PLY file of the C-alpha trace (Angstrom):
ply
format ascii 1.0
element vertex 182
property float x
property float y
property float z
element edge 181
property int vertex1
property int vertex2
end_header
105.85 93.35 69.02
109.31 94.14 67.75
112.60 94.47 69.62
112.25 98.25 69.97
108.88 97.80 71.68
110.38 95.27 74.08
113.35 97.55 74.73
110.98 100.46 75.48
108.78 98.34 77.74
111.83 96.97 79.54
113.28 100.44 80.04
110.04 102.13 81.15
109.03 99.36 83.61
112.57 99.37 84.95
112.46 103.09 85.51
109.00 102.96 87.07
109.89 100.16 89.49
113.51 101.09 90.34
112.55 102.64 93.70
110.40 99.64 94.67
113.09 97.19 93.55
115.68 98.94 95.71
113.27 99.22 98.65
112.24 95.54 98.37
115.86 94.47 98.13
116.90 96.57 101.15
113.96 95.44 103.27
114.59 91.83 102.21
118.18 92.10 103.42
116.99 93.49 106.73
114.35 90.75 107.08
116.99 88.07 106.39
119.10 89.34 109.27
116.44 90.55 111.71
117.41 87.94 114.31
120.94 89.33 114.45
120.41 93.04 114.70
116.66 93.84 114.95
116.62 96.65 112.37
112.90 97.32 112.80
113.15 98.67 116.32
115.68 99.81 118.85
115.75 99.72 122.64
115.25 102.97 124.50
115.03 101.59 128.05
115.53 98.33 129.94
114.13 97.99 133.45
114.61 95.10 135.87
111.44 93.85 137.58
110.46 91.41 140.31
106.90 90.00 140.22
104.90 87.22 141.81
103.61 84.73 139.28
100.94 82.07 139.76
101.65 78.49 138.75
102.26 78.15 135.00
98.85 76.59 134.29
97.16 79.82 135.49
99.22 82.14 133.31
96.96 83.07 130.41
96.16 86.01 128.17
94.02 87.77 130.77
96.77 87.44 133.37
99.32 88.82 130.89
97.12 91.86 130.10
96.57 92.59 133.79
100.24 92.21 134.57
101.07 94.59 131.71
98.74 97.23 133.27
100.32 96.72 136.70
103.74 97.21 135.15
102.56 100.49 133.60
102.51 99.26 130.02
99.75 101.00 128.07
100.28 99.71 124.55
98.36 96.82 122.98
99.40 93.28 123.84
100.34 91.13 120.85
100.99 87.70 122.40
102.14 85.89 125.49
103.66 82.49 126.16
105.36 80.40 128.77
108.20 78.25 127.51
111.27 76.71 129.05
110.68 78.41 132.39
110.24 81.89 130.89
107.06 83.95 130.70
107.19 86.29 127.71
104.73 89.01 126.81
105.03 91.00 123.63
103.38 94.42 123.39
103.51 96.89 120.53
106.34 98.88 122.14
107.49 96.69 125.02
108.72 93.17 125.62
108.52 91.54 129.04
110.52 88.44 130.02
110.16 86.86 133.46
111.74 83.75 134.95
108.79 81.66 136.16
110.69 80.26 139.14
112.23 83.44 140.56
109.81 86.11 139.23
112.83 88.16 138.15
112.74 89.70 134.73
112.92 92.80 132.65
110.86 95.19 130.59
112.40 96.36 127.37
110.89 99.52 125.89
111.65 100.23 122.24
110.58 102.45 119.39
110.32 101.69 115.73
113.31 102.70 113.62
112.13 105.49 111.28
111.99 104.59 107.59
113.48 101.10 108.17
110.39 99.83 110.02
108.16 101.19 107.25
110.34 99.58 104.57
110.19 96.22 106.34
106.41 96.38 106.10
106.90 95.85 102.34
107.57 92.17 103.13
104.74 91.96 105.63
102.03 93.51 103.42
98.67 93.11 105.08
96.32 95.30 103.06
94.53 94.08 99.97
95.85 97.10 98.05
99.43 96.15 98.82
98.83 92.50 97.90
97.43 93.48 94.51
100.18 96.03 93.96
102.80 93.38 94.83
101.13 91.00 92.38
101.35 93.64 89.63
104.97 94.26 90.62
105.75 90.53 90.39
104.17 90.31 86.94
106.10 93.41 85.89
109.36 91.80 87.00
108.51 88.82 84.82
107.87 91.18 81.90
111.16 92.99 82.58
112.99 89.66 82.65
111.40 88.36 79.43
111.74 91.68 77.56
115.41 91.76 78.60
116.00 88.40 76.95
114.33 89.47 73.70
116.07 92.81 73.31
119.62 91.38 73.21
120.87 91.08 69.63
121.93 87.69 68.28
125.49 86.75 68.98
127.56 84.92 71.57
125.84 86.76 74.46
122.27 86.29 73.17
119.48 84.38 74.86
119.81 81.58 72.35
123.55 81.06 72.85
124.16 81.94 76.47
121.23 83.52 78.27
119.07 80.44 78.62
121.93 78.54 80.30
122.36 81.25 82.93
118.57 81.42 83.42
118.43 77.66 84.03
121.31 77.96 86.49
119.39 80.76 88.21
116.44 78.41 88.70
118.49 75.34 89.64
120.64 77.09 92.27
117.79 77.96 94.72
116.22 74.55 94.16
119.48 72.79 95.03
119.81 75.01 98.10
116.28 74.08 99.18
116.83 70.37 98.70
120.26 70.30 100.33
119.67 72.69 103.24
115.89 73.04 103.51
0 1
1 2
2 3
3 4
4 5
5 6
6 7
7 8
8 9
9 10
10 11
11 12
12 13
13 14
14 15
15 16
16 17
17 18
18 19
19 20
20 21
21 22
22 23
23 24
24 25
25 26
26 27
27 28
28 29
29 30
30 31
31 32
32 33
33 34
34 35
35 36
36 37
37 38
38 39
39 40
40 41
41 42
42 43
43 44
44 45
45 46
46 47
47 48
48 49
49 50
50 51
51 52
52 53
53 54
54 55
55 56
56 57
57 58
58 59
59 60
60 61
61 62
62 63
63 64
64 65
65 66
66 67
67 68
68 69
69 70
70 71
71 72
72 73
73 74
74 75
75 76
76 77
77 78
78 79
79 80
80 81
81 82
82 83
83 84
84 85
85 86
86 87
87 88
88 89
89 90
90 91
91 92
92 93
93 94
94 95
95 96
96 97
97 98
98 99
99 100
100 101
101 102
102 103
103 104
104 105
105 106
106 107
107 108
108 109
109 110
110 111
111 112
112 113
113 114
114 115
115 116
116 117
117 118
118 119
119 120
120 121
121 122
122 123
123 124
124 125
125 126
126 127
127 128
128 129
129 130
130 131
131 132
132 133
133 134
134 135
135 136
136 137
137 138
138 139
139 140
140 141
141 142
142 143
143 144
144 145
145 146
146 147
147 148
148 149
149 150
150 151
151 152
152 153
153 154
154 155
155 156
156 157
157 158
158 159
159 160
160 161
161 162
162 163
163 164
164 165
165 166
166 167
167 168
168 169
169 170
170 171
171 172
172 173
173 174
174 175
175 176
176 177
177 178
178 179
179 180
180 181
């Protein structure tokens, strides 16, 4: 393959994947900060509740499902847990938090944020199709990166003179971050 072929491959893969690159980058930013601003969903209603709870050892999945029905929650339960004096139940469109000592708590109803919640699924891919497509995308990014190094003409900004140093720095930086802060 000559430089023109690499340039064409680099350009065409870049054009083909530009939408996915932007979507992945945007959803990645949202995933990184989801604890701060919950971009995937937004609250539509918060309701205070008072319930009677059994002792913590008797709070299990069946109890959580029944309590959800009594509270008028129709959506599917995802998980439940008791920790640090709080009983939490997560449903598809509701969250319930109850103080185990007082029985006081709240139900938070929310809906998924249009477009943003679908974009965030890019990082939570669960179907085999999406996994294979993501693998192809990853390999294409490698091809884009390598073809980009080959298509630059010789000179002070070439791969041989400068590019490899920046590429090594690009690998070392996240490794240092992992070792120092991970």
